[in-house]
N, C-alpha and C positions, 0 to 999 in steps of 0.2 A: 251783572249789575249795572244800574244806571242810576246817576244823579246828576243831571246836568242843567246849564243855566238854561231858563226859556227867556229870551228877548225878545223885544217888538222886532228889529230886525237882525241881518243875518252877520252881522259885525258884533264882536267880541266888546265891544265898547257902548252896543246899544243899551238900552233901557232895559235893566232886570225885571220881568214881571212875572216870576215863579221860577218853578223847578221841573223837568222831567224825571219821572223814579220809577224805577221799576227793573225790569229784566229781559232778555232775550237770549234766545237758543237756537241751533241749528234746526231746520223744519223739512229740510228737501236732500235727497242723497244726488240729485243730478244736476241742481243749480243752485246760486245762491241766494238763498231766502231764509228768512228768521219767522220764528213766533216771537210776538211781541206783548207783552202785558205793561203797559205803561198809564201810571197817574198824573196828568197833567196840574200840579198844585199852586195854584195862583197867590202871588204875595203882596199884590198891589191893587189899586183902585176899587170899584166895586164887586169886581170877583175876590178879593181878599179873603182868606181862609177856604176857598171853595176847590173842588177837583174836578175833574173830567178822567173818567178811568176809559183807557182803550184797548184792544184786544184784537188781534188777528195775525195773520200773515203777510211779512211784509217781504217782496220779492226785490232786492236790492237791486236788480240789472233794470227794472221798468222804469220808465221818466216819470209817471205817477204812479202811486202806489195808495189803495184806498184802505181802510181800517176803519174796524166797527166802533164806533161809543156803547159802551156797554152799561152804562151808569155815572152817576156822580154824587158830590154832597153840596150841601150848604146853598148856593145859589141855583147848582145845577142837579138837585135833586131829580130823581126818576129822568134821568137824560137819556137820551137816543139819537141815533142820530149816526153820521159818519165822520171821518178826518180824511184828508188828502194829503200826502207826503211828497216833496221833491227834493232831490238833494242838490243844494246850492255849491258845496265846495266836498272835496274826499283828498285828504292826503295819505296816499299807500304807504308811503314809508311810517308813520305816526299812526295812521290809523284814525287818525281824528275825522269828523264830519260835521258839517251843517245843513241840518235838514230844514226845508221849510212846512210849515204844517198850516194848513187852514180848515177847520172845524165849521160842521153843520149840526147844530144840537137844537133838539127839541125838550124843553123842560117846563116844570110847572115852576 
């Protein structure tokens, strides 16, 4: 289960704009890949109260990963599109990671 801060930049001191909430689980017996179901919950600005729902396979070792936008709420009703993710930092000892997401979303 995840409930992580969503910030403008990669530093923990960056402005908090929301939370990424959901879950992931192992999705491959041969390589490190997970199935991700995640809601990006916006808490600031014009998107406050809206969400974008992501779902798909995330191959951790890939430089840039792509996940489907499968829906949304509020401003993002009827959302479709995709998101790209790139790992900024990963601490093998703690398991903590910082990922950059870029969303390409069509909505009404």
